[in-house]
C-alpha positions, -999 to 999 in steps of 0.1 A, spaced: -241 514 -186 -226 481 -175 -219 447 -192 -208 414 -182 -184 392 -204 -196 352 -197 -185 323 -206 -201 292 -227 -220 283 -196 -227 316 -181 -201 324 -157 -192 358 -152 -156 363 -168 -156 402 -161 -173 433 -172 -169 465 -192 -186 500 -176 -190 528 -202 -199 566 -189 -201 604 -198 -211 599 -235 -196 626 -252 -234 641 -262 -246 637 -224 -278 622 -232 -290 585 -220 -279 557 -237 -306 543 -265 -312 509 -277 -291 513 -306 -260 521 -278 -267 495 -254 -275 464 -281 -234 475 -294 -227 471 -257 -239 440 -258 -227 429 -287 -190 436 -279 -195 423 -246 -208 388 -262 -176 388 -285 -153 398 -255 -168 372 -235 -163 347 -264 -123 359 -270 -118 355 -236 -129 325 -230 -111 307 -260 -79 325 -251 -84 314 -215 -91 278 -228 -57 282 -252 -36 290 -219 -51 259 -201 -45 235 -225 -7 247 -233 -7 247 -195 -19 212 -195 6 201 -225 36 215 -204 24 199 -176 17 165 -196 54 164 -208 69 178 -176 49 147 -161 63 118 -191 101 138 -183 101 125 -150 84 93 -156 112 85 -183 143 98 -158 125 76 -130 124 47 -150 164 48 -162 176 32 -132 163 11 -104 186 26 -71 168 49 -55 197 72 -48 200 74 -89 162 83 -94 164 111 -70 193 128 -86 177 116 -126 147 140 -112 147 166 -93 157 186 -122 129 177 -142 108 178 -115 117 215 -103 115 225 -143 83 210 -151 67 228 -118 83 261 -120 97 258 -83 128 277 -74 137 252 -41 131 219 -37 133 190 -13 126 152 -22 130 124 10 121 86 1 113 75 40 135 44 54 127 13 43 109 -10 67 129 -36 66 163 -19 69 166 -12 107 194 7 99 185 31 69 181 68 69 162 74 41 173 92 9 175 136 5 179 155 -24 176 192 -25 170 215 -55 193 234 -65 228 214 -50 242 248 -33 205 251 -16 218 263 19 182 262 36 185 240 66 157 219 75 150 211 112 146 177 123 108 185 137 100 204 103 112 171 88 89 149 109 62 172 105 64 169 69 66 132 71 36 131 91 19 157 64 30 134 37 10 104 51 -24 124 57 -24 137 22 -16 105 8 -45 91 22 -66 115 10 -48 118 -21 -41 157 -19 -11 177 -21 -13 203 7 -2 241 0 11 262 26 9 302 20 0 332 39 -34 335 48 -40 302 26 -38 267 35 -53 233 26 -62 207 37 -64 227 70 -69 198 95 -34 186 83 -19 212 102 -20 225 139 -19 263 142 15 261 158 26 236 129 12 262 103 31 292 121 66 269 116 62 262 83 53 301 76 84 308 97 103 288 75 90 299 40 96 337 53 131 327 61 141 310 25 125 345 7 98 321 -4 57 328 -5 39 294 -8 51 261 -4 35 231 -24 40 197 1 35 162 -23 32 129 -10 51 103 -29 34 66 -29 24 32 -44 -9 15 -36 -16 20 -1 21 32 12 35 61 14 74 63 5 82 98 6 72 135 -2 89 165 -26 79 201 -11 86 229 -35 85 262 -30 80 295 -47 88 331 -42 60 361 -39 67 371 -77 54 341 -92 24 328 -97 0 306 -71 2 272 -76 -28 263 -101 -51 232 -99 -31 214 -132 -1 221 -117 -10 204 -80 -27 178 -107 7 175 -124 26 170 -94 2 144 -79 11 126 -113 49 127 -108 45 118 -68 27 86 -81 52 82 -108 80 87 -86 61 65 -59 62 33 -76 98 39 -91 108 40 -58 90 8 -43 99 -13 -74 138 -3 -63 132 -10 -31 118 -47 -37 145 -51 -60 169 -39 -33 152 -65 -8 156 -89 -29 194 -88 -32 199 -82 4 178 -114 5 200 -130 -22 231 -120 -2 222 -135 29 211 -168 17 245 -167 -5 259 -167 27 235 -191 49 242 -221 23 280 -205 20 282 -213 61 259 -246 56 286 -262 33 310 -253 56 297 -268 87 285 -301 65 325 -303 52 341 -294 88 318 -321 102 321 -348 77 356 -344 78 358 -350 115 337 -380 111 353 -394 82 387 -397 103 372 -419 134 355 -442 116 385 -446 93 402 -455 123 369 -482 138 369 -501 103 404 -505 108 405 -516 142 372 -540 134 392 -556 104 422 -564 128 398 -578 155 381 -599 130 413 -615 118 424 -621 153 386 -637 156 389 -660 126 374 -693 132 366 -689 166 331 -706 177 323 -674 197 294 -660 182 285 -635 198 317 -616 192 312 -624 156 279 -610 153 288 -574 172 319 -573 151 298 -578 120 273 -547 136 301 -527 143 312 -530 104 279 -526 93 272 -494 111 300 -480 104 305 -482 67 267 -472 67 279 -441 86 310 -436 60 287 -437 32 266 -407 48 301 -389 59 311 -392 19 278 -379 8 277 -352 31 307 -340 17 295 -341 -22 267 -327 -7 287 -296 4 311 -294 -20 283 -292 -46 268 -266 -27 300 -242 -29 285 -213 -49 324 -206 -51 338 -235 -64 341 -238 -103 331 -260 -125 358 -282 -143 349 -289 -176 364 -317 -198 354 -336 -227 335 -368 -207 331 -402 -226 298 -413 -210 310 -449 -224 336 -454 -196 313 -434 -175 287 -456 -177 310 -487 -178 327 -475 -141 293 -478 -130 285 -510 -140 315 -521 -122 312 -498 -92 272 -517 -90 276 -553 -96 281 -566 -66 252 -548 -50 229 -559 -83 240 -595 -82 234 -600 -46 198 -583 -52 197 -606 -82 192 -573 -106 207 -566 -144 221 -535 -155 221 -531 -192 240 -499 -210 226 -484 -243 251 -462 -259 244 -450 -302 271 -459 -322 303 -440 -325 299 -435 -285 288 -401 -271 309 -373 -252 298 -343 -230 315 -312 -221 309 -317 -181 327 -320 -152 338 -357 -150 341 -366 -112 304 -348 -112 295 -364 -142 304 -400 -130 281 -392 -94 252 -386 -111 253 -420 -130 259 -436 -102 236 -420 -81 206 -426 -103 218 -464 -111 221 -470 -76 189 -457 -62 172 -478 -93 194 -508 -82 182 -509 -43 149 -505 -50 142 -529 -81 130 -567 -68 151 -597 -80 150 -604 -117 140 -567 -129 165 -546 -152 178 -514 -146 185 -494 -180 210 -470 -184 211 -450 -222 225 -420 -233 212 -406 -267 218 -371 -281 194 -341 -286 202 -308 -306 228 -290 -285 224 -313 -254 228 -355 -248 200 -370 -228 209 -398 -202 179 -420 -188 176 -444 -160 148 -470 -161 138 -495 -134 108 -521 -126 111 -511 -90 86 -503 -67 77 -468 -80 72 -433 -70 40 -417 -60 30 -382 -72 33 -366 -40 67 -379 -35 79 -370 -70 71 -332 -58 97 -336 -34 121 -361 -45 151 -338 -50 151 -324 -15 175 -322 12 177 -362 31 140 -367 18 125 -400 21 99 -415 1 65 -419 22 64 -455 9 68 -479 37 80 -504 14 111 -477 7 123 -476 44 132 -507 44 159 -500 23 187 -482 38 194 -446 24 204 -409 36 178 -394 12 207 -374 -3 214 -395 -32 188 -374 -58 196 -338 -40 230 -343 -55 216 -354 -89 197 -318 -93 226 -301 -73 251 -315 -104 224 -312 -131 216 -273 -123 253 -266 -121 258 -280 -158 227 -257 -168 207 -289 -172 173 -305 -163 159 -336 -146 127 -350 -150 108 -383 -136 82 -402 -146 71 -429 -122 39 -453 -112 38 -469 -78 42 -507 -87 54 -497 -122 88 -483 -118 104 -450 -123 126 -433 -151 144 -403 -145 154 -388 -178 185 -357 -174 199 -332 -200 232 -317 -202 239 -290 -228 268 -288 -250 269 -324 -258 284 -340 -294 293 -373 -309 323 -384 -307 333 -413 -336 350 -444 -335 347 -484 -343 318 -487 -311 292 -506 -325 256 -492 -329 243 -503 -298 266 -511 -268 246 -535 -241 263 -551 -208 242 -568 -187 252 -584 -154 230 -611 -146 219 -619 -111 
């Protein structure tokens, strides 16, 4: 008698055969019924046993994958990720030998990839041709989202290897005393970034579907970690390149500015000598030429000075010399410097400070340049009879500096580009006023170096307000009145 062991779905799990009864008689209905009951119970027991084994294996693989994920997330350096995870992968997938390779970054021309092996003292030599073959297999497997298995009389997917290539892999497996090989691609999205190769000896079981699925999950998780680390490496490299480029630009600006400053100073000196010699003479052409030479030389000298300031502020290695800076004095100095320009244009300058004065921890020279650039811009672009207002007041853990004018205003499009280097407004009225386009970019650099921020509010024809916030401000009490207002009439 033969009775099959069936699963709940009706698939055959095995069978039992009974022969040669003791009494020598053909089994009757009772004996056949007993055997059928036994077979049915055995089928149920075998099904439960297999389900429990599959569940235990699945739990083990989930724990192994989770362990690899945790290890891969501990670092953002590719070498460290591979070092931290290779042992956990080998243990979780019960592999005696393992190789892992991450391809070279396409953006790194000199890159040679990253490689690890398990155990560390593994002596098996992987030839360049075999490594190249593994790379091609990994690309194919990632596209099809499958792992590759190579063993004697078994290979999948079959289209991944030619007969010669399969023979080369089998020879390698035999040379290291293994029985089968599992190749798992590493990748994220559409990009394959490397592969894992694992081998097992003949005494070990073949790779189960659950193990293959778990290995693919490991490949995806490691691929994401590697890709994140690679993106960080690219970002760091780009930051280094940009920093070096910025430093080179600063050096160039500084060198050119110094080379221009000396001859310009000499030209202005000789112009003054010539002007003294021709003073009172009726030759108007000479006087006019000297005026043009002096005016344009001073304009060039002003540009050179701004270039020097910009190069100094662009140097990331230049320290910020913080000190207690009295804003009352800074604004008073600004008014003194701009009084001739304001008087010539018929513009008033008003300064307002709170009672007790106000001080801030900052670089005094840079803070003075910040206020001077804002105020000089306001004066230059203000019409006759208007007022430029400079004010400062404390806010929580900071001081707020404002410069308000009644000038030509700034369009919304220009406001988005206003702090760029050498940017000049698109307003035709602004082009009639001489300028380099560096003043506000210098202001922006100073604000950033002090870890503050700057905002602009403006409408065409209605004037502009620039608001700068500098952290670490505090009040300084003295006998200054509640409002210190200084005006310069036209």
